[in-house]
Each structure stands twice: as C-alpha cells, then as structure tokens.
C-alpha positions as CSV (number, residue, x, y, z in Angstrom):
1,M,51.4,17.6,-20.7
2,P,54.7,16.9,-19.0
3,G,55.9,14.2,-16.3
4,G,54.8,10.8,-16.3
5,I,51.0,11.2,-16.6
6,T,51.1,11.8,-20.4
7,S,49.9,14.1,-23.0
8,I,47.2,11.3,-24.6
9,R,45.5,12.5,-27.9
10,F,42.1,12.8,-27.5
11,R,40.1,13.5,-30.7
12,L,36.2,13.4,-30.9
13,V,35.8,10.6,-33.7
14,I,31.9,10.7,-34.6
15,P,30.3,7.6,-35.1
16,W,29.5,6.5,-38.6
17,N,25.7,6.2,-38.2
18,M,26.3,10.2,-36.7
19,Q,28.2,11.7,-39.4
20,S,25.4,12.1,-42.0
21,Q,23.4,13.8,-39.3
22,A,25.8,15.9,-37.7
23,N,27.9,17.0,-40.9
24,S,25.3,19.7,-41.9
25,S,24.6,21.7,-38.9
26,L,27.6,20.9,-36.7
27,P,30.1,23.5,-36.1
28,P,33.7,22.8,-36.9
29,L,35.5,20.3,-34.5
30,P,36.5,22.0,-31.3
31,Y,39.9,22.0,-29.7
32,V,40.5,19.2,-27.4
33,Y,43.9,19.9,-26.1
34,R,46.5,17.1,-27.6
35,D,50.0,18.0,-26.5
36,P,51.8,19.6,-23.7
37,I,51.8,23.0,-25.4
38,P,50.2,25.4,-22.8
39,L,46.9,27.2,-24.5
40,Q,48.1,30.4,-23.4
41,S,51.2,29.9,-25.7
42,K,49.0,29.1,-28.5
43,K,47.2,32.9,-28.2
44,I,44.0,30.6,-27.7
45,N,41.1,32.3,-25.6
46,V,40.3,29.1,-23.4
47,L,37.0,30.2,-22.5
48,D,35.8,31.0,-25.8
49,G,37.3,27.7,-27.0
50,L,35.7,26.1,-24.0
51,K,32.1,27.5,-25.2
52,A,32.3,26.0,-28.6
53,S,33.0,23.0,-26.9
54,I,29.9,23.2,-24.8
55,R,27.9,24.2,-28.0
56,F,29.6,21.2,-30.1
57,V,28.4,18.5,-27.7
58,E,24.9,20.2,-26.8
59,I,24.4,20.0,-30.8
60,S,26.0,16.8,-31.0
61,A,23.6,15.5,-28.0
62,A,20.9,16.7,-29.6
63,S,21.5,15.2,-33.0
64,A,21.6,11.5,-31.3
65,L,18.2,12.0,-29.7
66,I,15.2,9.6,-30.1
67,N,12.8,12.1,-29.8
68,K,13.8,14.9,-32.0
69,D,11.7,17.1,-30.0
70,G,12.5,16.6,-26.7
71,R,15.1,18.5,-24.8
72,P,16.3,16.6,-21.5
73,L,17.2,18.4,-18.8
74,W,21.0,17.6,-19.1
75,I,20.9,18.8,-22.4
76,S,19.8,22.1,-21.4
77,A,22.2,22.4,-19.0
78,L,24.4,22.7,-21.4
79,K,23.0,25.5,-23.1
80,Q,22.7,27.6,-19.8
81,E,26.6,27.2,-19.7
82,V,27.0,28.6,-23.0
83,E,24.6,31.4,-22.1
84,G,26.5,32.2,-18.9
85,L,29.8,32.2,-20.8
86,E,28.3,34.8,-23.2
87,K,27.2,37.2,-20.6
88,D,30.4,37.0,-18.5
89,S,33.2,34.5,-19.3
90,K,34.9,35.8,-16.2
91,S,32.4,35.7,-13.6
92,W,31.9,32.3,-15.4
93,A,34.9,31.1,-14.3
94,L,35.2,32.3,-11.0
95,K,32.0,30.7,-10.0
96,H,33.3,27.3,-11.3
97,A,36.6,27.7,-9.9
98,A,35.1,27.5,-6.4
99,I,32.8,24.5,-6.9
100,P,35.1,21.6,-6.7
101,G,33.5,19.2,-9.9
102,P,33.0,17.6,-12.0
103,H,31.5,20.5,-14.0
104,F,30.1,18.4,-17.2
105,K,29.0,15.0,-15.5
106,A,28.1,13.0,-18.2
107,P,24.4,11.7,-18.2
108,S,23.1,8.4,-16.4
109,D,23.2,5.2,-17.8
110,E,19.2,5.6,-17.5
111,E,19.1,8.7,-19.1
112,L,21.0,7.8,-22.0
113,A,19.0,4.6,-22.1
114,A,16.1,7.0,-22.0
115,D,17.0,9.9,-24.6
116,V,19.8,8.8,-26.9
117,D,19.9,6.0,-29.6
118,H,21.6,3.1,-28.6
119,D,25.0,3.4,-30.7
120,A,25.6,6.7,-29.8
121,R,25.6,6.6,-26.2
122,F,29.1,5.7,-26.2
123,F,30.1,8.6,-27.8
124,I,27.9,10.9,-25.8
125,R,29.8,9.8,-22.8
126,R,33.2,10.3,-24.6
127,L,32.5,13.7,-25.4
128,F,31.7,14.7,-21.9
129,Q,34.8,13.3,-20.8
130,C,36.6,15.2,-23.0
131,L,34.6,18.6,-22.3
132,E,35.3,18.1,-18.6
133,R,38.8,17.5,-19.6
134,Q,38.7,20.8,-21.5
135,C,37.2,22.7,-18.8
136,F,39.7,22.1,-16.1
137,Q,42.5,23.2,-18.1
138,A,40.8,26.3,-19.2
139,L,39.4,26.8,-15.4
140,C,43.6,26.5,-14.4
141,I,44.7,28.8,-17.1
142,A,41.7,31.3,-16.4
143,M,42.0,31.4,-13.2
144,L,45.8,32.1,-13.0
145,P,48.0,33.5,-11.3
146,S,45.5,33.4,-8.8
147,P,46.5,30.4,-6.0
148,S,43.2,28.6,-6.4
149,E,42.8,24.9,-5.9
150,Y,42.2,24.4,-9.3
151,A,46.0,25.5,-10.1
152,K,47.0,23.2,-7.7
153,K,45.2,20.3,-8.7
154,Y,46.3,20.9,-12.4
155,Q,50.0,21.2,-11.3
156,E,49.6,17.8,-9.6
157,Y,47.8,16.4,-12.6
158,Q,50.8,16.8,-14.5
159,S,53.4,15.4,-12.6
160,L,54.0,11.9,-12.2
161,P,51.6,9.0,-11.2
162,A,51.1,9.0,-7.7
163,I,49.0,6.6,-5.5
164,A,47.3,7.0,-2.2
165,F,48.2,4.6,0.6
166,R,44.6,4.0,1.5
167,N,45.4,2.5,4.9
168,A,48.9,3.7,5.5
169,K,50.0,4.7,8.8
170,N,48.8,8.4,9.5
171,G,46.2,8.6,7.0
172,P,46.2,8.6,3.2
173,K,49.7,9.4,1.4
174,S,50.7,10.0,-2.2
175,I,54.0,8.4,-3.2
176,S,55.1,7.6,-7.1
177,I,54.2,4.1,-7.8
178,T,57.4,4.4,-10.0
179,L,59.6,4.6,-7.1
180,L,58.6,0.9,-5.8
181,S,58.8,-1.3,-9.2
182,E,60.7,-1.3,-11.9
183,T,57.9,-3.1,-14.0
184,H,55.8,-0.3,-13.4
185,Y,58.5,2.4,-14.2
186,T,59.2,0.5,-17.6
187,V,55.4,0.8,-18.5
188,N,55.5,4.7,-18.0
189,F,58.7,5.0,-19.5
190,V,58.5,3.6,-22.4
191,W,54.9,5.1,-22.6
192,S,55.9,8.4,-22.0
193,Q,59.2,8.4,-24.2
194,G,58.4,6.3,-27.2
195,R,55.7,8.3,-29.0
196,E,58.9,9.5,-31.4
197,A,60.2,5.6,-31.9
198,V,56.8,4.7,-33.1
199,E,56.5,7.6,-35.3
200,D,59.8,7.1,-36.9
201,H,59.4,3.2,-37.2
202,F,55.8,2.8,-37.8
203,H,56.1,0.8,-40.6
204,E,59.1,-1.4,-39.4
205,Q,59.5,-4.8,-38.6
206,V,60.0,-3.9,-34.9
207,F,56.4,-3.1,-34.4
208,L,55.1,-5.3,-36.8
209,L,53.5,-7.6,-34.1
210,Y,51.8,-5.0,-32.4
211,H,50.4,-3.2,-35.7
212,Q,48.5,-6.4,-36.3
213,V,47.5,-6.7,-32.4
214,A,46.0,-3.3,-32.9
215,E,44.5,-3.7,-35.9
216,E,42.7,-7.2,-35.0
217,L,41.1,-5.3,-31.5
218,A,40.0,-2.2,-33.3
219,L,38.3,-4.7,-36.1
220,S,37.0,-7.1,-33.2
221,M,35.7,-4.9,-30.1
222,A,33.5,-2.3,-32.0
223,G,30.1,-2.3,-31.4
224,P,27.9,-4.6,-29.0
225,M,28.3,-7.6,-28.1
226,T,28.2,-10.0,-24.8
227,H,30.5,-10.0,-22.5
228,T,31.7,-13.6,-22.8
229,L,32.5,-12.5,-26.7
230,R,34.2,-9.7,-25.7
231,V,36.5,-11.1,-23.2
232,Q,37.2,-14.0,-25.7
233,R,38.0,-11.7,-28.4
234,F,40.4,-9.7,-26.5
235,H,42.4,-12.9,-25.5
236,K,42.6,-14.2,-29.0
237,A,44.4,-10.9,-29.9
238,L,46.4,-10.4,-26.9
239,S,47.4,-14.2,-26.8
240,K,49.7,-13.2,-30.0
241,I,52.1,-10.9,-27.8
242,F,51.4,-13.4,-24.6
243,P,50.8,-16.7,-26.0
244,D,50.2,-20.1,-24.3
245,G,52.8,-22.0,-23.2
246,G,56.6,-21.2,-22.9
247,G,56.0,-21.1,-18.8
248,Y,52.9,-19.1,-18.9
249,T,49.0,-20.0,-19.4
250,W,45.9,-17.8,-20.2
251,Y,43.0,-18.6,-17.7
252,F,39.4,-17.8,-18.2
253,D,38.5,-20.0,-15.1
254,D,41.3,-18.9,-12.6
255,P,42.2,-21.8,-10.7
256,I,43.2,-19.6,-7.5
257,F,39.7,-18.3,-7.1
258,K,37.8,-21.3,-8.2
259,G,34.6,-21.4,-5.4
260,S,35.4,-17.6,-4.9
261,T,32.6,-15.2,-4.8
262,Y,34.6,-13.2,-7.0
263,N,36.1,-14.1,-10.5
264,I,38.4,-12.2,-12.7
265,D,37.8,-12.6,-16.5
266,L,41.6,-13.4,-17.4
267,V,44.5,-13.9,-15.5
268,Y,48.3,-14.7,-17.1
269,R,49.9,-17.1,-14.7
270,R,53.7,-18.4,-14.4
271,N,53.2,-22.1,-14.9
272,S,56.3,-22.8,-12.1
273,D,54.3,-21.1,-9.3
274,R,51.1,-19.6,-10.4
275,Y,52.4,-15.6,-10.2
276,P,49.7,-13.6,-11.7
277,M,51.6,-11.7,-14.4
278,I,48.8,-10.2,-16.1
279,M,45.0,-9.4,-14.3
280,V,42.4,-8.2,-17.3
281,E,39.4,-7.0,-16.1
282,V,36.7,-6.6,-19.3
283,K,33.5,-4.2,-17.6
284,R,30.0,-5.6,-18.5
285,L,28.9,-2.3,-18.0
286,E,30.3,1.1,-19.3
287,S,31.5,3.3,-16.1
288,E,31.5,0.5,-14.1
289,G,33.4,1.1,-11.3
290,G,33.2,4.7,-10.2
291,G,36.5,6.7,-9.8
292,N,38.8,3.6,-9.5
293,P,39.7,2.2,-12.8
294,F,41.0,-1.0,-11.4
295,M,38.2,-1.9,-8.9
296,Q,37.7,-5.2,-9.7
297,N,41.6,-6.0,-10.0
298,N,42.0,-4.4,-6.5
299,R,39.8,-6.8,-4.9
300,L,41.8,-9.8,-6.3
301,Y,45.0,-9.0,-6.3
302,N,45.4,-9.9,-2.2
303,G,43.7,-13.0,-3.1
304,S,45.9,-14.1,-5.8
305,F,48.8,-14.1,-3.4
306,L,47.2,-16.1,-0.8
307,P,48.8,-19.4,-1.1
308,E,51.7,-20.1,0.7
309,G,54.3,-19.7,-1.9
310,L,53.0,-16.7,-3.4
311,L,53.0,-15.1,0.0
312,L,56.2,-15.5,0.3
313,I,57.0,-14.1,-2.9
314,L,54.6,-11.3,-2.2
315,K,56.5,-10.2,1.4
316,A,60.0,-10.6,-0.5
317,L,59.8,-9.2,-3.8
318,G,56.7,-6.6,-2.9
319,A,54.9,-8.8,-5.9
320,A,54.4,-6.4,-9.0
321,V,51.7,-7.4,-11.0
322,I,50.2,-5.5,-14.3
323,F,46.4,-4.7,-14.6
324,L,44.7,-4.4,-17.7
325,Q,41.0,-3.1,-17.9
326,V,38.8,-2.9,-21.2
327,E,35.9,-0.9,-21.5
328,G,34.0,-1.2,-24.4
329,T,36.8,0.1,-26.7
330,L,38.8,1.6,-24.1
331,L,41.7,-0.1,-22.8
332,S,43.7,1.3,-19.4
333,V,47.4,-0.2,-18.6
334,G,47.8,-0.2,-14.7
335,G,49.8,-1.6,-12.0
336,G,50.0,-3.3,-8.4
337,F,52.4,-3.3,-5.9
338,S,52.5,-4.7,-2.2
339,D,54.0,-2.8,0.4
340,S,54.3,-3.5,4.0
341,D,52.7,-1.1,5.8
342,C,49.6,-0.7,3.0
343,H,46.4,-2.4,2.9
344,P,45.3,-3.3,0.6
345,H,47.7,-3.0,-2.2
346,I,48.5,-0.2,-3.9
347,A,47.3,0.3,-7.8
348,Q,47.3,3.4,-10.4
349,V,47.1,3.8,-14.1
350,L,50.0,3.6,-16.0
351,G,50.8,4.8,-19.3
352,G,47.2,6.1,-20.5
353,I,44.0,5.3,-21.8
354,V,43.9,4.5,-25.5
355,E,40.9,3.6,-27.8
356,M,40.7,0.7,-29.5
357,I,39.6,2.4,-33.1
358,K,41.0,3.3,-36.0
359,D,40.4,7.2,-36.6
360,E,41.1,8.9,-40.0
361,Y,44.8,10.3,-39.0
362,G,45.7,6.8,-37.7
363,T,46.4,8.5,-34.2
364,N,44.9,5.9,-32.2
365,V,46.3,3.3,-33.8
366,K,49.9,4.7,-33.1
367,D,49.0,5.4,-29.4
368,F,47.7,1.6,-29.2
369,I,51.0,0.5,-30.8
370,R,53.0,2.8,-28.1
371,L,50.9,1.2,-25.4
372,L,51.2,-2.4,-26.3
373,W,54.7,-1.9,-26.9
374,A,55.0,-0.7,-23.1
375,L,53.0,-3.3,-21.8
376,H,55.3,-6.0,-23.5
377,Q,58.5,-4.2,-22.4
378,G,57.2,-4.1,-18.7
379,F,56.1,-7.7,-18.9
380,R,59.8,-8.2,-19.9
381,V,60.9,-6.5,-17.1
382,L,58.3,-8.2,-14.9
383,E,59.7,-11.8,-15.8
384,K,62.9,-10.9,-13.9
385,E,62.0,-8.8,-11.1
386,S,59.3,-11.2,-10.0
387,Q,61.7,-14.0,-10.1
388,F,62.0,-15.4,-6.3
389,N,65.0,-17.6,-4.8
390,P,64.2,-18.5,-1.3
391,E,68.0,-19.0,-0.6
392,I,68.6,-15.3,-0.9
393,K,68.1,-12.9,1.7
394,Y,66.0,-10.1,0.4
395,P,66.1,-6.3,1.9
396,P,63.0,-5.8,4.0
397,I,60.0,-3.9,2.3
398,L,59.1,-0.8,4.1
399,F,56.6,1.8,3.7
400,G,57.2,3.7,1.1
401,M,60.7,3.1,0.7
402,P,62.7,3.5,-3.3
403,R,63.6,0.1,-4.5
404,M,64.8,1.3,-8.4
405,G,68.5,2.1,-9.0
406,L,70.0,2.0,-5.8
407,R,71.4,-1.4,-6.0
408,H,73.5,-0.2,-8.8
409,F,75.1,2.6,-6.7
410,G,75.3,0.3,-3.3
411,I,72.7,2.8,-1.3
412,Q,70.2,1.2,0.6
413,A,67.3,3.1,2.0
414,T,67.1,2.4,5.9
415,R,64.6,5.1,7.0
416,T,61.5,7.0,5.9
417,V,61.5,11.1,6.8
418,K,58.5,11.6,3.8
419,A,57.5,8.6,2.1
420,G,58.3,9.0,-1.7
421,R,60.4,11.9,-0.7
422,V,63.0,11.9,1.7
423,Y,64.7,8.8,3.2
424,E,67.8,8.1,5.6
425,A,70.1,5.9,4.1
426,H,74.1,4.2,3.5
427,F,76.1,3.6,1.1
428,N,78.5,0.2,0.4
429,L,80.4,1.3,-2.7
430,P,79.8,-1.8,-5.0
431,A,82.9,-3.4,-6.9
432,G,82.9,-1.9,-10.7
433,L,81.1,1.4,-9.8
434,H,82.1,4.2,-12.5
435,V,84.5,6.4,-11.4
436,G,82.9,9.4,-12.1
437,Y,80.0,8.1,-9.4
438,A,82.7,6.6,-6.9
439,S,84.9,9.5,-6.3
440,H,82.2,11.6,-5.1
441,F,81.5,9.0,-2.7
442,Q,84.8,8.2,-1.7
443,Q,85.6,11.8,-1.2
444,F,82.7,12.1,1.4
445,L,84.0,9.2,3.2
446,D,87.3,10.5,3.2
447,R,86.1,13.8,4.7
448,F,83.1,12.2,7.2
449,Q,84.5,8.8,7.9
450,H,81.2,7.5,7.7
451,N,78.5,6.1,5.0
452,N,75.2,7.7,6.5
453,C,73.8,10.1,3.8
454,L,70.1,11.7,2.8
455,L,68.6,10.7,-0.3
456,E,65.8,13.2,-1.6
457,I,63.9,12.4,-4.7
458,I,62.6,14.4,-7.4
459,N,61.2,14.1,-11.0
460,P,62.5,16.4,-13.8
461,A,59.7,15.2,-15.8
462,A,57.0,17.0,-13.6
463,H,59.5,19.7,-13.6
464,E,61.2,19.3,-10.0
465,R,64.2,20.4,-9.7
466,Y,67.0,21.3,-7.2
467,G,69.7,23.9,-6.5
468,S,73.0,21.8,-6.3
469,K,75.2,24.2,-7.1
470,I,73.9,26.6,-4.5
471,Q,74.2,23.7,-2.0
472,K,77.6,23.4,-2.9
473,C,78.6,26.8,-2.5
474,L,77.2,27.2,0.8
475,A,78.7,23.8,2.1
476,N,82.0,24.9,0.8
477,H,81.7,27.3,3.6
478,G,80.1,25.2,6.1
479,R,76.3,26.5,6.0
480,A,74.9,23.4,4.4
481,P,74.8,19.8,4.3
482,W,77.6,18.4,2.4
483,Y,76.6,18.0,-1.2
484,I,77.6,14.2,-2.5
485,R,75.8,13.2,-6.0
486,R,72.9,13.4,-8.1
487,L,72.1,10.2,-9.5
488,T,69.8,9.9,-12.7
489,Y,67.8,6.8,-12.9
490,L,66.9,5.5,-16.5
491,H,67.4,2.0,-15.8
492,Q,70.9,1.5,-14.0
493,D,70.1,-2.2,-13.6
494,A,70.2,-2.4,-17.4
495,A,70.2,-6.2,-17.4
496,N,66.8,-6.1,-16.7
497,F,65.6,-3.2,-19.2
498,P,64.8,-4.5,-22.7
499,K,67.6,-3.9,-25.3
500,D,65.4,-2.9,-27.9
501,A,63.8,-0.3,-26.2
502,A,66.9,1.1,-25.3
503,A,67.8,1.4,-28.5
504,L,64.7,2.8,-30.0
505,I,64.5,5.7,-27.5
506,V,67.4,7.5,-28.5
507,K,67.1,10.4,-26.2
508,P,66.0,9.3,-23.0
509,R,64.7,11.9,-20.2
510,S,65.1,10.7,-16.7
511,L,61.9,10.6,-14.8
512,L,63.6,10.0,-11.5
513,E,66.8,11.4,-9.7
514,Y,68.5,10.6,-6.4
515,I,69.8,13.6,-4.6
516,V,72.3,12.3,-2.1
517,T,73.7,14.6,0.9
518,E,74.9,14.5,3.9
519,A,72.6,13.2,6.7
520,Q,72.2,15.1,9.6
521,S,71.6,13.4,12.8
522,P,69.6,15.0,15.3
523,P,71.0,15.6,18.9
524,T,70.5,12.5,21.7
525,S,71.9,12.7,25.4
526,S,75.0,11.2,24.4
527,Q,75.7,13.3,20.9
528,D,75.6,16.8,19.8
529,G,73.3,16.8,16.7
530,W,71.2,19.2,14.2
531,I,67.8,20.6,14.9
532,N,65.8,23.2,12.6
533,L,65.1,26.6,14.0
534,A,61.3,25.7,14.1
535,E,61.7,22.8,16.4
536,L,64.2,24.6,18.4
537,E,61.9,27.2,19.3
538,R,59.2,24.7,20.3
539,K,61.2,21.9,22.2
540,H,64.3,24.0,23.6
541,P,62.9,27.8,23.6
542,E,65.6,29.0,26.7
543,A,68.4,27.5,23.8
544,A,66.8,29.4,21.3
545,A,66.3,32.6,23.0
546,D,70.2,32.4,24.3
547,G,71.7,31.9,21.1
548,R,69.1,34.3,19.1
549,S,72.2,36.6,18.5
550,N,74.6,34.1,17.1
551,I,71.8,32.6,15.1
552,R,71.4,36.0,13.4
553,A,75.0,36.5,12.9
554,S,75.1,33.0,10.9
555,L,71.9,34.0,8.9
556,D,73.5,37.1,7.6
557,H,76.9,35.5,6.8
558,I,74.8,32.9,4.6
559,I,72.8,35.7,3.4
560,A,76.3,37.3,2.2
561,L,77.6,34.3,0.7
562,L,74.4,33.9,-1.5
563,K,75.0,37.6,-2.3
564,D,78.7,37.3,-3.5
565,G,77.9,34.2,-5.3
566,G,74.9,35.8,-7.2
567,F,72.5,33.2,-5.7
568,V,69.0,33.3,-4.6
569,H,68.0,30.4,-2.2
570,G,64.2,31.3,-2.1
571,M,63.1,29.3,0.9
572,L,65.4,30.8,4.0
573,V,62.7,29.7,6.5
574,A,62.8,28.5,10.5
575,K,61.9,24.6,8.9
576,N,64.9,25.1,6.3
577,L,67.6,26.2,8.8
578,Y,69.6,23.8,11.1
579,T,71.7,24.2,13.9
580,K,73.8,22.0,15.7
581,I,73.2,21.5,19.4
582,T,74.3,19.6,22.6
583,L,71.7,18.4,25.3
584,R,74.5,18.2,28.0
585,P,74.1,19.4,30.7
586,R,71.4,21.4,29.3
587,A,70.2,22.6,25.6
588,R,72.6,25.0,24.1
589,I,73.8,26.0,20.8
590,I,77.5,25.1,19.6
591,R,79.3,28.1,18.0
592,R,81.3,28.1,15.4
593,H,85.0,26.8,16.2
594,D,86.6,29.9,13.8
595,N,84.3,32.4,14.8
596,Q,82.0,32.4,18.5
597,D,79.7,34.8,17.4
598,Q,78.3,32.5,15.2
599,A,76.2,29.7,15.5
600,E,76.5,26.2,13.5
601,L,73.8,26.7,11.0
602,R,73.3,25.3,7.5
603,A,70.6,25.9,5.1
604,T,68.8,23.1,3.6
605,G,65.4,23.1,1.2
606,Y,67.6,24.0,-2.5
607,N,64.2,23.1,-4.9
608,L,63.7,26.7,-5.7
609,A,67.4,27.7,-5.6
610,D,69.0,29.3,-8.5
611,S,71.3,32.3,-9.9
612,C,69.9,35.8,-9.4
613,G,67.6,36.6,-12.5
614,H,66.7,32.8,-13.2
615,A,65.2,31.7,-9.8
616,R,61.3,31.8,-10.0
617,F,58.7,31.1,-7.7
618,P,56.7,28.0,-8.2
619,K,53.9,27.8,-10.6
620,V,51.6,26.9,-8.0
621,I,51.8,28.9,-4.2
622,P,50.6,26.7,-1.3
623,Q,47.5,28.7,0.2
624,D,48.8,28.4,3.5
625,S,52.6,29.9,2.7
626,T,53.7,33.1,4.9
627,F,56.1,34.0,2.6
628,M,54.9,33.7,-1.3
629,K,51.8,35.8,-2.2
630,P,49.1,35.4,-5.2
631,G,50.3,37.2,-7.7
632,Q,53.8,35.6,-7.5
633,E,53.3,32.4,-9.3
634,G,56.0,31.8,-11.9
635,Q,57.7,34.9,-11.3
636,F,61.4,36.0,-10.8
637,I,62.2,35.9,-7.0
638,P,63.9,39.5,-6.5
639,D,67.8,39.5,-5.7
640,D,66.9,40.8,-2.2
641,H,64.4,38.1,-1.7
642,D,66.3,36.0,0.9
643,E,67.2,39.1,3.2
644,A,63.8,40.3,3.1
645,L,62.5,36.8,3.9
646,V,64.8,36.6,6.9
647,N,64.2,39.6,8.6
648,T,60.2,39.0,8.1
649,W,60.0,35.8,10.5
650,F,62.8,36.5,12.6
651,E,61.3,39.2,14.3
652,D,59.4,37.1,15.7
653,W,61.7,34.1,16.4
654,A,62.5,33.0,19.9
655,V,61.7,35.8,21.5
656,G,59.2,34.9,24.4
657,P,57.1,32.4,25.8
658,S,54.4,33.0,23.3
659,L,55.8,31.3,19.9
660,N,54.9,32.1,16.6
661,S,54.8,28.7,15.2
662,E,52.9,29.8,12.0
663,A,55.7,32.4,10.9
664,Q,58.1,29.2,10.5
665,G,57.8,29.7,6.7
666,I,56.2,26.5,4.0
667,P,54.3,23.5,5.5
668,E,56.2,20.5,5.6
669,E,53.8,18.4,3.2
670,S,53.5,21.5,0.5
671,I,57.1,21.4,-0.6
672,P,56.8,23.6,-4.2
673,F,59.6,22.6,-7.4
674,N,59.8,25.0,-10.3
675,L,63.3,25.3,-11.6
676,S,66.2,24.0,-13.1
677,D,69.9,23.4,-12.1
678,S,72.5,20.8,-13.4
679,D,75.8,19.5,-10.9
C-alpha cells in the first residue's frame, strides 16, 4: 500500500507436514493482497475473493484438527460466514462494516492447544491474521463510496506510521514518528523504497552480509525450542551485523536492570555511556502483549535512561532507540523516542513485519534482507543522532515538534499549532544554503522585514498534497498568506545518511514535505492581527455583523480571482478565511486601502485546491463535514463549488445573536488531503 506503512507481501505458506494432507483437498491458494494496486483496478470481486479465502482457512484448519470428526465452534463460525456471503454478499458487507471488528479473531491459545496439532498452531493463527487483513480491505472497497468508518480507517492505515501520545496534553494525539527522529525516518525510508534496490542487487556483495544473516535465521529460528535457545540463536545471527567490540556490547543480563522486576532479553549498549542502541524482546508466548507490539520494550525504555548521564541525553536529544521483537519466526522493527510532554515515551512499528522463513518464491528472504538493510542503515544514523556533547546548547524538545531537516534551512519551530501538522517558526538563512532556496526566503525578508513563518507538514507518500499555485495566485492579490517555499525532506542532513543507501535508492520519493508560508499573527491590544471568520463571529459578533458586507465583497473578489485563474479552492469555509481586525478602541474589521468596500480577507487551507477539472474531493469524507456529502468521495469538484459553498454558509454568518457554529465547515481535526500539485 502507498505510504510509510508499507505493502509487505504476505504469502500463505503451508508447513511441510501439512502439505501432503492439504494438497488434495484444498482449493487454489486465495488472493491475499501483496501490492499497492487497488483491487478494483484488478477487476476482482473483493467479496468473492474474501469468500474463497474464508473457505480456504476453514478447510486448512479442519485438516489440522487432532480429532478429525469434531468441528470446534471457531471453525463452524467460518462456515456460517461463507453461507452469509453466498446468501447476500451486500447485506453481509453492510452488517460487518457497522461492527468495529475484529471480524476473524484467531482462536485462543487454549482452543488451539485443545483442537489443533502442535506444529500447525502458528500456521492457523497466521491464516486468521491474513484473513482479517483481507476482510478489512474488502469491506473498505465494497462499502465505498460510502464514507464509512471502515473507509476512514483504511485511509489512515495507508498513511505514514502514526503514534499516539498516550498521556499528552489534552488527551491522545497522533503524529508521524518520522518527524521526531532521523533514525526512525531512515528505517522507514529505506524499507519503503528499498524493494527495487534489493531486487536489482540481490546477489551482489552489498547485500551479502544481510543475505547470510537471513539464511541463518531462516534455518535456526524455525520449529519449537526453549526461550533461552531462541534468544541465543537470534543473538548469534544478529551479531554478524552488530558485533561485540568496536564500541558496543550485547547484554543478556542488562546491567542497568540488574535486580529490577523487569528484564529485557537483549540490549546492545554503547560502551562509552551505556546508551541502549537496540533493545530486543523475544516473546515466550505467541500473541503475548495484546495490540502493542513493543509492550515489554515500552516498560523498559524509561528505565534504560534513569542513570544521570543518560537522562541528560534523553532530555537534550530525545533519545531515539531501535526496538526489535521476535515472535516465533516473525521479526518486527520499531522505534522509541522521548518527547518533553509525553510520558511514557512514544513507540511505533517501523518498516514492517517479516517472517524469518524461506518460501518457494524467495519473497520472504528478499523482504527479510530489506528489513535488515533498513535496520543497519538506521543504526548508522543513530550512531550520530545519539552523540551528546554537554558543552553544546541543544534546542529544546517541545511537544510534537519536527526535528528533521529544518536545521539545513535555518528553520526553528517555536510553537505547536497542531501537533504533527502545523507550527509557528522563524528562519535564519545559514551560510552556504543553495541560492534556489535562499532566494525565496530573501524575497520574503525584503518584502515583510521579519523572519516569522508558518510551517505546515504534508506526507506526499500518503497522498497528501498542497495547492501551492492557487495560494500564490491569491497571494499576489493580497488574498492569501505569502507562499515562501516547499521544502522536500529526503535527507537534507546528508552527512548522517549512509552513502551506500543513497546510491542504491536511485529514485527516492519524499516521505515529508514542509510548506513554509507567511505567519498570520493574531490581534492584541497593541497590534492589529488576523482572525478566522468562525472565531470572529464567536468572539466579536458586533464587529462581524458591522463588517458583513465588506466580508461578502472580499469573498466575491476571491471567487472571481479563482474563476479567472481556472482554479478551485475546495474549502472556502469560515475556519479557512482570515480577516484582519483591530481591537482599538473596540473590535472592528480593517478595510483594504485600495478598496474601502472590501475587508482585508485571506484564504488558507489549500489541501484540495487545484485547477478546474483536476480538483477532487478526498477519497474519504469526514462524517461531520457540512459541505461534502456521501457519494462525492474521489469525485471531481465542480467548477462552481467555491461560490455555491460560500453562498451556503454565509447566508447564516453573523446575522444575529444566535450563532450557527456548525455551519463553519470541516472540523479542525479532520483536514482531508487528496490532490497533487507542484510549485
């Protein structure tokens, strides 16, 4: 799938001891999606495909039963689902889309132990995982264009890895972990874009070491064994990439946790300061830990930095670490990072999950090599990112602040407007900045005589776009904040990015882009400032009512400019329209100096903006949107949409003491992204 959460090829590999039983009776191996091409484009009936997969899992599970004459309830339930699909697939989809899920929960360890041969238990659990994933995708596609919760979740699933700040200010929040750490960005960058490099150079020297480790783990980690033996075997193979000595040591009995109630299976520490570079958990029980893939590592992260010297590093640098988790033959790679307003720390899966086995196509080996390569490249960046100098004054780590690539452009975020998305910032042009970048910032300095700016972050890999040419068109007429520059982050801090990875990934795609625009300061008792129309109506209703005709004239001007340019904005709602006001001696709207009939009014929010005939509604429409309706998902936005939308909400705007706050457009936390644009 597109985006930072990558498309990992899942193949249902039947254990050797089951193949003889299964080959004669099983239907052909069903489609379990392996690539980013939507099922619709392949002309596959997704519900028929799901039905075939359910039947396959039912027959496979039945063939692995200890008592061949019995039918446990969890197998009978599969048969009932097939019958429901055969009877009325649309009704089945509607019914299941309304259920949060999971729809195909694997049988418990107790049920498997009672019903299934020991060697087949992991295989059955894996089948259910693949089935749940295929069901999730099938329901998303079957229910579109309805803006169901399933569709919304599916879009989130395709976007970059996001993490929840569990104890953050004002409740849980989501943010891309790649904004916080170059190490984590590198792991995800190499994993998501390294498939072609591995395919092209599979047998070459550059991947030989990873190939050897993958082969060794495929042989040594298969089958039942004690927990201690599994830890030892994993360490033996991984130490070929990360050896003892040379400044680092693997610990089975970690010295930091000696005497603690917790213990971690393996930790790779830097000898000079005991910094925990890699933390490894090897699970004793399959499916241990619930939905959190790094439960044990989460418990141990903060404890790892309790010694005074490491605590200083954590507070200064954020203390990125790499997490590994082994569950049977599955290997997961993740990351942890500390944020000043978040406790406990944040953690998220990076790269993906691979099976340490060899299948007949060699797919698993190639994916495994790619994951090891991404892990190694990330470690090399972590070596530099974790270097701490007590003589240096480090910029403070503020809640949800981006920390990557901005130093290269001399940008410093100063305040979070929306965590992971929008920040107030300032810039100081560093010496040696490329003239192509520096000229845009210098033009802004010459025009406005200050260096304050607004920083908006988009994830193009997750189909997030920004209509910069529409903003520039309106800004030239004073109807939008000044557009400074789009900054593409690959690895601007190139000194940290390994050269061999840069050479092999020949067509890198940006996972992050920074949109830098003019900041609009709010009004104060001593200074005029900008306020959106929703806030103006709520906070200063008299000023809004007095300036209503001037606002309308300005809106008509903006709509005319869009029509003349052949553009559609798409989101001309009250929260995206800012007017300039003064609070002295009372609140009132400031009129344009060149036209006293019009107010100073600017449009923001260019995430749907594009040329007429190209602008589209988002693929998933927020359920509480007041201007986008079911059935419009992914459809072209009509050329007259902006004018019709403004007429709809402005009719009730600032007309009396009863404020219609729900007519202000889309909610602040539900900004849709969909379209492409270029500078």
